[in-house]
C-alpha positions in Angstrom: 79.0 95.3 85.7 82.6 96.4 87.7 82.8 99.8 89.0 85.7 102.0 87.7 88.2 102.8 89.3 89.1 106.1 89.8 92.9 107.3 89.2 94.7 109.5 92.2 98.0 111.1 91.4 100.7 111.8 94.1 103.3 113.9 93.0 106.4 112.3 95.0 110.3 113.2 94.9 112.5 110.9 94.5 114.7 112.7 96.5 118.1 110.9 95.9 121.6 112.3 96.6 122.3 114.8 94.3 118.9 114.7 92.3 120.7 111.7 90.2 117.1 109.8 89.5 114.1 111.9 90.2 110.8 110.8 90.3 107.9 113.6 89.9 104.9 111.5 89.4 103.2 108.5 90.9 99.9 106.8 91.0 97.4 105.6 92.9 93.7 103.8 92.3 91.4 104.7 94.7 88.1 101.6 94.4 84.8 103.1 94.8 83.4 103.4 98.0 80.5 100.3 98.2 76.5 101.7 98.8 75.6 100.2 102.2 73.8 96.9 100.9 77.1 95.7 98.6 79.3 96.5 101.7 77.2 94.1 103.7 77.4 91.5 100.9 81.3 91.7 100.5 82.6 91.4 103.7 80.0 88.2 104.4 81.3 87.0 100.9 85.2 87.7 102.3 84.7 85.6 105.2 83.0 82.5 103.9 86.2 82.4 101.0 88.3 83.1 104.0 87.2 79.9 105.2 87.4 77.8 102.1 90.6 78.8 101.1 91.9 78.6 104.3 93.4 81.5 104.4 93.8 84.8 106.9 93.5 88.1 106.6 96.3 91.0 108.3 95.7 94.3 108.1 97.6 97.1 108.3 96.6 100.4 110.7 96.3 102.6 107.6 93.8 100.7 105.7 90.1 101.3 105.5 88.1 100.4 109.1 86.2 97.7 107.1 89.4 96.1 106.9 90.8 96.5 109.8 87.7 95.4 111.2 87.7 92.2 109.5 91.2 90.7 109.7 89.5 91.3 114.0 86.8 89.4 112.8 88.0 86.8 110.9 90.9 85.5 113.7 93.6 87.6 111.5 95.4 90.9 113.0 95.6 94.0 112.8 99.0 95.8 113.0 102.5 97.1 111.8 104.2 95.0 108.7 106.5 92.9 110.9 104.2 91.8 113.1 101.3 91.0 110.3 104.3 88.9 108.6 105.3 87.2 111.8 101.7 86.6 112.7 101.4 85.2 109.3 104.5 83.1 109.0 103.1 81.6 112.8 99.5 81.0 111.5 98.0 77.2 110.2 97.0 79.3 107.1 98.0 78.4 103.9 96.9 81.0 102.9 98.0 85.0 104.0 96.1 88.1 102.2 98.5 91.4 103.4 95.9 94.1 103.5 98.7 97.1 102.8 101.0 98.1 100.6 103.6 95.8 98.5 106.7 95.8 100.9 104.2 94.3 103.8 103.8 91.6 100.3 107.0 90.7 100.3 108.4 90.9 103.8 105.5 88.1 104.3 106.1 86.1 101.8 110.0 86.1 102.9 108.6 84.4 106.4 106.7 82.0 104.8 107.7 81.5 101.4 106.2 77.8 101.3 103.0 79.7 101.8 100.3 81.9 99.1 100.4 85.3 99.8 98.0 87.6 98.4 97.1 91.6 98.0 94.3 93.4 96.9 96.2 95.5 94.9 99.3 94.7 93.6 100.5 97.8 92.1 99.7 99.4 96.5 103.4 100.8 97.2 105.0 103.2 98.8 107.0 106.5 98.9 109.9 104.9 101.1 110.6 101.9 98.8 109.6 103.9 95.2 112.3 105.9 96.8 115.0 103.9 97.4 115.2 101.6 94.3 118.1 99.0 94.7 120.4 99.2 92.2 120.7 102.9 93.3 120.7 101.7 96.8 123.9 99.0 96.5 126.0 101.7 94.8 125.6 103.8 97.5 126.4 101.1 100.3 129.8 100.3 97.8 130.4 103.9 98.6 130.8 102.8 102.4 132.0 99.8 102.6 132.8 100.2 106.4 129.3 100.5 107.4 126.9 98.8 109.1 123.4 98.4 106.7 121.0 98.7 108.7 117.7 99.2 106.4 113.7 100.0 107.8 111.0 97.9 107.4 109.4 100.1 104.3 111.8 98.7 101.6 111.9 96.5 98.8 112.6 92.7 99.2 116.1 93.6 97.5 117.1 96.4 99.4 116.0 94.1 102.3 118.5 91.4 100.6 121.8 93.9 100.5 121.3 95.2 104.5 122.7 93.3 107.6 119.7 94.6 109.7 116.1 95.3 109.2 114.4 97.3 111.8 111.0 98.5 112.3 110.3 102.5 114.4 109.8 100.4 117.3 113.0 98.2 118.0 115.4 101.0 115.6 116.6 102.6 118.3 117.3 100.4 120.7 119.0 98.3 117.3 121.3 101.5 116.4 121.9 101.7 120.2 123.2 98.5 120.2 125.2 98.6 117.3 126.7 101.8 118.2 127.6 100.9 121.6 129.8 97.8 119.7 131.5 100.7 117.5 129.1 100.0 114.6 129.4 103.0 111.7 125.7 103.0 110.1 124.8 103.5 106.9 120.9 104.2 107.5 118.2 103.8 105.1 115.7 105.4 103.9 114.0 107.7 105.3 115.9 110.7 106.9 113.2 111.7 109.4 113.4 108.6 111.1 117.1 108.7 110.9 118.1 111.9 111.8 116.2 111.2 115.0 117.8 107.9 115.7 120.7 109.7 115.7 119.9 112.3 118.0 118.1 109.9 120.0 121.5 107.2 120.1 124.4 109.5 118.7 125.4 106.9 116.6 127.8 108.4 113.4 125.3 107.4 110.6 125.3 108.1 107.0 121.4 108.4 105.5 119.7 107.8 102.5 117.9 110.9 101.2 114.3 109.3 101.7 110.5 110.5 103.2 107.2 109.6 103.3 104.6 111.8 101.6 102.7 111.4 104.9 104.9 112.4 107.6 106.8 114.6 105.7 104.2 117.1 105.3 103.4 117.6 108.6 104.5 121.3 109.8 105.1 122.6 113.1 103.5 125.9 112.4 100.0 124.8 112.3 100.5 122.3 114.7 101.2 124.8 117.1 98.6 127.2 115.9 96.2 123.5 116.6 97.5 123.1 120.3 96.7 126.6 120.9 93.2 125.7 120.1 93.7 122.6 122.1 95.9 123.2 125.1 95.4 120.4 127.3 95.8 118.0 124.5 99.0 115.6 123.9 100.8 115.8 120.8 101.4 112.0 120.0 104.2 111.7 117.1 104.9 109.1 114.0 109.2 109.4 113.9 109.3 109.4 110.2 107.9 113.4 110.6 110.2 116.0 110.0 112.6 117.0 113.5 110.2 120.1 114.3 107.3 118.2 114.7 108.9 116.0 116.5 110.1 118.2 119.0 106.4 119.1 120.0 105.9 115.7 121.1 104.8 114.4 123.6 105.4 111.3 122.8 107.3 110.0 119.8 106.8 106.2 118.7 105.3 103.9 116.1 102.1 102.7 115.4 101.5 100.4 118.2 103.8 103.3 120.8 101.2 106.2 119.8 98.7 103.6 120.8 100.5 102.5 124.3 101.0 106.3 124.8 97.6 107.5 124.2 96.0 104.4 126.7 98.1 105.5 129.5 99.0 108.9 129.0 96.5 111.2 131.3 94.6 113.5 128.8 91.3 113.5 127.5 92.2 115.1 123.9 95.3 113.8 121.7 96.6 115.9 118.5 98.0 113.0 116.6 100.5 113.6 113.5 100.5 109.9 111.8 98.5 108.2 109.0 94.5 109.2 109.8 94.2 105.1 109.2 95.5 105.3 112.8 92.3 107.1 113.9 90.2 104.0 113.5 91.8 101.8 116.4 92.3 105.0 118.6 89.2 105.7 118.9 87.9 102.2 119.1 90.5 101.2 121.9 89.8 104.9 123.5 86.0 105.6 123.2 85.9 108.1 126.2 89.0 110.0 124.5 88.7 112.8 122.0 92.0 112.2 118.5 92.5 115.4 116.3 94.1 114.8 113.3 97.9 116.8 113.3 97.5 119.5 109.6 98.8 119.0 107.2 96.9 122.3 105.4 98.4 126.0 106.0 100.0 128.6 104.8 103.6 126.5 105.2 102.4 122.9 104.0 101.5 121.2 100.8 99.3 118.8 101.5 100.2 116.2 99.2 98.6 113.2 100.7 96.3 114.8 103.9 97.8 112.7 105.9 96.5 109.1 104.2 98.6 106.9 102.2 96.9 107.1 98.7 98.8 103.5 98.1 97.1 102.2 101.5 94.3 103.6 100.0 93.9 101.3 97.8 93.1 98.3 99.4 89.0 97.6 99.2 86.6 95.1 100.3 85.5 94.7 96.4 89.5 93.6 95.9 89.9 91.5 98.9 86.9 88.7 97.6 88.3 88.9 94.2 91.8 88.2 95.2 90.0 85.5 97.1 87.5 84.0 94.7 90.3 84.2 91.8 93.8 83.3 93.3 95.0 86.8 91.4 97.5 89.4 92.6 100.1 86.7 94.2 103.4 88.1 95.9 106.2 86.6 94.3 110.1 86.9 95.8 113.0 86.5 94.0 114.0 82.8 95.2 117.8 84.5 95.2 116.6 86.8 97.3 115.2 85.4 99.8 117.5 83.6 102.2 119.4 87.0 101.6 116.6 89.4 102.5 115.1 87.0 105.3 118.9 87.4 107.6 118.5 90.4 108.6 114.8 90.2 109.5 115.5 86.9 111.4 118.1 89.3 113.7 116.0 91.8 114.4 113.0 89.1 115.4 116.0 87.6 117.6 116.7 91.1 119.4 114.0 91.9 120.2 112.5 88.4 121.4 115.9 88.6 123.1 114.2 92.6 124.6 111.0 91.0 124.9 112.3 88.2 127.1 115.0 90.7 129.8 117.6 89.0 128.4 120.8 90.9 127.4 119.8 91.3 123.7 123.4 93.3 123.2 124.9 89.6 122.6 123.6 89.3 119.7 125.1 92.3 118.5 129.4 91.6 117.5 132.2 93.8 117.7 133.2 95.4 115.0 135.9 93.6 114.5 134.4 89.9 115.4 134.7 86.6 113.3 
């Protein structure tokens, strides 16, 4: 008999400019944690099915540690959304299994349209994606026709198809700075905190969509300062989707990969970390001699809607993973009419970051305003 899957209600504001369309409630399913014997059996079954189905598992840092470990144990990867998709594109497997949220599955399908892409739960989504509906975003872009549209990876295929450039938090500063230097005025979406951080760092002319991540938005400076007093030697690592007053307290601001790098390289034994607590597994695994403390989401000034863990990432579980491998259920589809257009901003980003990595002049890939 199948286990009952609890439903977790998630308060979620869709902060569209002018509050034209507010979604006050979202939801997520939380899988039942398997008993130890069942857990072992599920992991063995998944390993066998991955081989039988010519499949590879790609997992995000925010999903359950079991799924992160399984990905690495079976030749897959644990990474951010674009590296997951790029790995899947380049891997020989005919089936990609994406342990993450919907926009990640869509991005994998855009880069690998010939492959079958499966997810443990197709309803696993993201507040940034939910908060940026394609139709309303298109209207927003139409009100600013003179601006270059730059969107974050945490968006739907339809929003990506409306963009000129895609960025992740690890390359956003470099790409926006290069665009600004070539005279581009930027329309940014969807995360307002990341957009404001980029604007402060680059001085770019930007207008921003009014979205936020329900995880990072709830980190609070007042409680963080109190925690810093308790751990005076700790370095503070902050994801740039966090509010500005939290970012201002950071010793290092960075993407998931940036936080991992800072934890490895900074001269400290203790770290306070302001990002999804799914990251703690990888941080502690890679740095067993260091102490990692979650930045506070509770306290006098906090609402703690997600308590530092994405409720939709939590929908990924071993049973769901085994089920889709066994049955082929939960296949990700993207409108074929969108794929080529949505791939264009992704390919621009990939070319730019590849040039940076190879020490080539990435800015040469950005056209001057007015250039054909």
